[in-house]
C-alpha angles and dihedrals in degrees: 000000000000092000089053095051099036103036116013098043091053097051112115095235122163118257095036091264139108137198114272102234090175090058092047092048091052090050093051091048090049092050091053100041108026142248100304094046090046093052092049093046091047092051093048094046091044094051090051089050090051092054099041116090131278088049107153096161137075118289109261097022095110090038090058094045096048093043089054096046093043089053091047094048091047093048092050089051093050096048095043114015094183093060096068096116091049090046091052092052093045092053090046088057096040095048099074092037092053090044092053093046091049088050093052092046091051093047101253105181094204092067111087138145093280090054089055095048101038112022101034098058091049091049092051091047092050091049091051091052095046095042104082099054096034096046091045093051094047093048091048093052091045093051094052128215118331121236112241121215110215115210120191115239137188127018097335090062092060093051098253125132 
C-alpha cells in the first residue's frame, strides 16, 4: 500500500496511469487463500486505499471494487486451480474497468470520454505488465514457507560409511 502511494503513483509514466499494485496483491492473496479470504482482504485493502490520501473518490468505492475482484479471483482459483495465471491476468484487466464503471455509477465527475479512451488502456497495460511478478510474490507470501523434505543421497543413504 505504501509502495503504491509513495513510489508507483509518482512515477512519470506515459498515459497518466500506473499499475495498481494493491489490486494485484489482493488477486495474488485470493488465488492462494480462496474466495472468502480474497473478498475480506480486498475489502480491507480497498478501505485503506479509500482513506489514504490522495483519495478523490467516494469512501468505499475502492473497497467495493477490490472486494468484488478478490472474491472473483478466489472463486476462479477454487473452481479451476490450474487457471491461476489466466485468472490473474483477467483480474488485472478487469480491475481498472470495474473501477471506472463504479466511478461512473457513483457519479464521479473526473471520469469522462477522454479518460476512457486515453487513461484506461494505459492502466490495463500497466496492470498486465506488473501482474506476473506482483501476483506471484503476493501468492508466495500468502501461502507461507514450504516444507522441504530432505532425502539422503549418496553412500550414506545406503548405510555405508
